N, C-alpha and C positions, 0 to 999 in steps of 0.2 A: 504494500500500500504506500503510495506517494502522496504526501500532503503538500500541494504547491500553493503558496500564498498568493493573495490577490496582487501583491506587488510584482511577484514573479510572472504571473500571467500578463500583467500589463506590459512588462518589459518584453516578453515574448511577442505580444501583439505589436509592439512598437517596432521590433526588428523586422517583422513581416512586412510592414508598410514602408520599410526603408530600402526597397529593392533598387530604387533609383539613387539612393544616397551614396556618399563616398565610401569606399572600402575602409578607410581608417576609422570612420565613425562606427561602421558595423563591427569592426574588430574590437573597438573599445567596449561596445555594448555586450559582445560575447564574453569578453574578459570580465565584465561586471557580473554577468549572469552565472558564470561557472561557480564561484564561491557560494553564491546564494543557493544554487541547486544542490551543491554538495552539503551545505549546512542543513537544507531541508531534508535531504535523504538521511543524514546522520540523526537528526531529531526524530524522524519517523522510525528509524531502526531502534533508537533508544526507547521510544514510546512502546513499540511492539515488544521489546524485551521485558519492559516493566509489566505490561498488560498480560502477556501470554508466556513469559519465561519462568514461571514458578515451578516448584518441585512436583514431580510425578508421584503417583501412588507407588508404594513399595511393598513387596511380599513380607509378611510378618516373619521375624527372626526368632525361631523357637529357643535358641540358646540364651536369649535375653528375656523372653516372655515366660517360659515355663518354670524356671528355677524357683520362682516365688510361690508356686502353687502349694508347696509343702511347708511354707513358713508360718509359724504361729505368731500372729500379730496382736494377740489378746493383751500382751503386756506393754503395748505402745502407750506411753504416758499421754495425758490429755494435752491438747494444744494450748500453748500460751501465746500471748501477743505482745509485740513491742511496736512502738510508733516510729516510722521512718520520717525523715525530714520533710517529705511531701505530705505528711499526715496520714499515709496509708498504714493500716494495722497489718503487720506481717507475722506469720506463724512460726513458732519454734517449739521444740520439745526437750525437756530436761531429764537427764538420766543421772541420778545421784550416785556418787562413788560408793562402792562397798566399804562399810565402816571399818572393817578389819584390814583393808588394804590401802586406804586413803592416807596420803601424807597431809600435813597441815601447813598451809592450805594446799589442797590438791591442785594438780595441773588441770586446766580446762581444755578440752578438745572441742573446737567448733567444727562441726562435720558438715560438709557440703556434698549433696547427692550428685548423681550423674545426669546426663541429658535426658529430657522428657520425664524425669522421675520426680520424686518428692521425698521428704525426710523419712517417712516410714519405710522406704526401701532399704535404709541403712540400719534398721532396727536390730538385726542380729549383731552387726558390728558394734553398734552403740552399746548394747548390753554387755558384750565381751570387754569393751574398753572400761565400762563402769565397774565390772567385776575385778578389773586390774587396778582400781583405785583412782580412775580419772573421772572428773566431772565432765559430762558430755552434753553438749547442746547441738541438736540436729536442726537444721534450718530448712523450711520450705522457701527456697529461693524465689524471689519475685518472678511471677509468670508461671509458677508451679504450685501444686497442692492447694493450700488455702491462702496463698499470698498473691492476691490480685488476679486480674484476668489472665488466663492461661495462654502462654506463648507470647506475651507482650511485656515490654518495658518501655518507659517513656523516652529514654535516651540512652545512648551508649555511655557507660560509666555509672549508671544508676545502681547496678548490683554491688559495686565497690562501696558506694555511698551507703547502701543498706547494711552491709557487713560492718562498716564503721559505726553506723547508727546502733546496731545491735550491741557492739562492744561498749558503747557509751551508755546505752539505755539499761543494759543488764551487766553491770560491772562485776568483775571478779578479782579477788585479792591476790590470787596466785598467778603463776606463769600460764601462758596460753599457746596452744598449737592450732594452726589452721590446717585441717585435713580435707582433701577433696578427692572424689572418685571420678575417673573418666573425664567428662567435660568439666566436672567440679575440680578435678586435679589440675586441669589446664587453667581454670579460673584461680585456683590457689597460687599457681605459678605467676599469673598476672598480678595478683595482689603482692606476692613476695618481691616482685620487681618494681613495684610502684612506690610513690612517696609516702604510702601509709604502712609500709612493711614493718615498722617498729611496733605496731599493735600486737604482733605475735613474734615470739622468739624462735619458734620452730614451724616448719612447713613439711607436711607429709603428703606426698603426691601418690595416689593409688591409681596405677595404670592410666597416667594422664594423657589426654588428647593435647597435642602440641600444635599441629597445623596440618592442613590437608596436603601440603607439599613437603612435610617433614619426612625424614627417612623412616620414621616409625609408623607412617600412615599406610593402611591398606586401602585399596580402591573402595570408595563408598563406605568407609569405616567397616569393612567386612560384611557389607550388606545391611548395616544398621540404619543408614541415613541416605535419603535421596535429596540432592541439592538442585535447586533451580538456578543453574549456572548463568544463563542469560540475564535473569533478574539480579542475581548477585553482582555481576559485573556492572550492570547499568547503575544500580544503586551505589555501588562503591565509587564509581566515577562521579555521580551527583554529590555524594557526601564530601568528596574532595574539594568541591567548590561551594560547600555549605548548604546544599539543598537536601533537606532531611524529611520532607513532608510525606514521602512514601516508605519510610522506614518501618511502618507497621505491617507491610505486606509480607506474607510467608515466603521464606527462602529454603527452609529445611523441613523435610517430613521424615518421621521415624517409623521403623518397622514394627509397630505395635499390632498385636492382635485386637480383635473387637472388644474383648473383655478388659484388656489393659487400657485401651484408649479411653474408656469411660472414666477412668480414675487418674490417668496421667496426662501428659501434654503431647498431643500428636504432632504438632508442628511449631516452628519458631519463626517469629518475625525477623526481619533483617537486623533490627536493633538488638534483640535478644541474642541472636546467633553470633553477632559480632562482639557481644559483651561477655558471654559465658564461655570464655576461652582465653588463651594468652593474647597479647597484642599481635598485630600482623607480623611484626618482627619478633618472633618468639625467642630467637637467640639473644636479643637484647634483654628480654625478661630474665632469661637464664643468667646472663652476665650480671644483671643488676640485683639479683636476688640476694638478700641478706638473711642472717640468722642461720640456723641449722636446717638444711634441706635434705630430704632423703626420699627415695622412691621404692615402692613395693608394687610388684605386678605378678600376675599369673604366668607361669612359663608357657602355658597353652592358650594364651590370650588370642582369640579369633578376630578381634576388632582392630588390634594394633600389633605391630612387630615389637614385642616386649624386649626381645634380645638386642634391640638396637638402641635402647634408651640410654645406657651408660655411655656409649660412643657418641651419641647425638649431643648429650650434655657436655661431654669432654671437648668435642670439636667446637662447641659454642663458647667455650672458655671457662666452664665451671664443672669440675668433676665432683660428683655426689655419690653417696652410697646407693647402690641399686640391689635390691633383693628380689629374686625370681622364685616364686613358690612352685615347686614341682607338681605337675598333674592338675593345675588349677587354671580354669579359663577366666574370661573377663568378669562375668557376674559372680563366679565362684569366689573371687577375691574378697567379696563382702559377706559370703555365706558359709564357705567351707571352714570347718573348725581349725584346721592347721593354719589356714590363711589368716583368719582373724587373730590368732595368737601371734603370728608373725607381725601383723600390723601393730598390735599392742606393744611388742618388743621395740618396734621402730619408734614408737612414741617415747619410749624410755631412753632411746639412744642418744 
């Protein structure tokens, strides 16, 4: 589809009537028209990418959906609320440390779930951490669970604001760790590399998503996500010149089955997708990260190449401890008994 402006049509009509005019004049008009036509075509292509370049449906991924079928969620604590700077009430869940294991004051672990998920998906891991003496706060990140409209944030950077607001609104006397799983692990790295990094002295990244072009990335995240690449490219270009009015449009769709989609977040807007991950230059986040940073991943992770994590961080300029749990896949890292014990040890490291 070509959208030709009235001005372009007028100029075309003018050139038609100039058959008797001098060749230099016709040449000048043609030279004037070419940039206008090119601009019109580019704008039309951009509009088409935004309108029709969204993510396609994707086949549900059993290895992500089915492992939670056998989880007992009866012990999930009641949701609590804190108020973010924009006035929105965001949900979080408190797991008290086992009294016989807790230090005084205990270390608090602020736990961030993965893409499309919610805090309750980390219930098994949170319980295991609490049993080891940690005070655990699991967050429904904005756009997930009970924290605002699903799949949406108001602006890129709002999720960092929310975590800072949580730390201020629910203060803790002891030291604090920010732990994130999958996309949440990428977000934890984003936070560790930011100017708010001092809010936590430790960062534990569980099978973190780094970047779609990182050495650790499998195609389509191993079948977990469908990206609307044309729309992503178009909105990225517009954001570079300060145009953000279409950032609410979906650019990622996840491989949820019907039952899971009812309770989770099936798709992400551009703003959320760009926020719940490291910065575009993820290597800069790695280099800028402060505090103790460590990684735990399943050796059989089917969404990412876990065996490339150590080398990827080292080549970016920061070597960090990486533990691969044998026989464990992506979701198993938060459910398998051996895996969650390994994660708890990483928190003590």
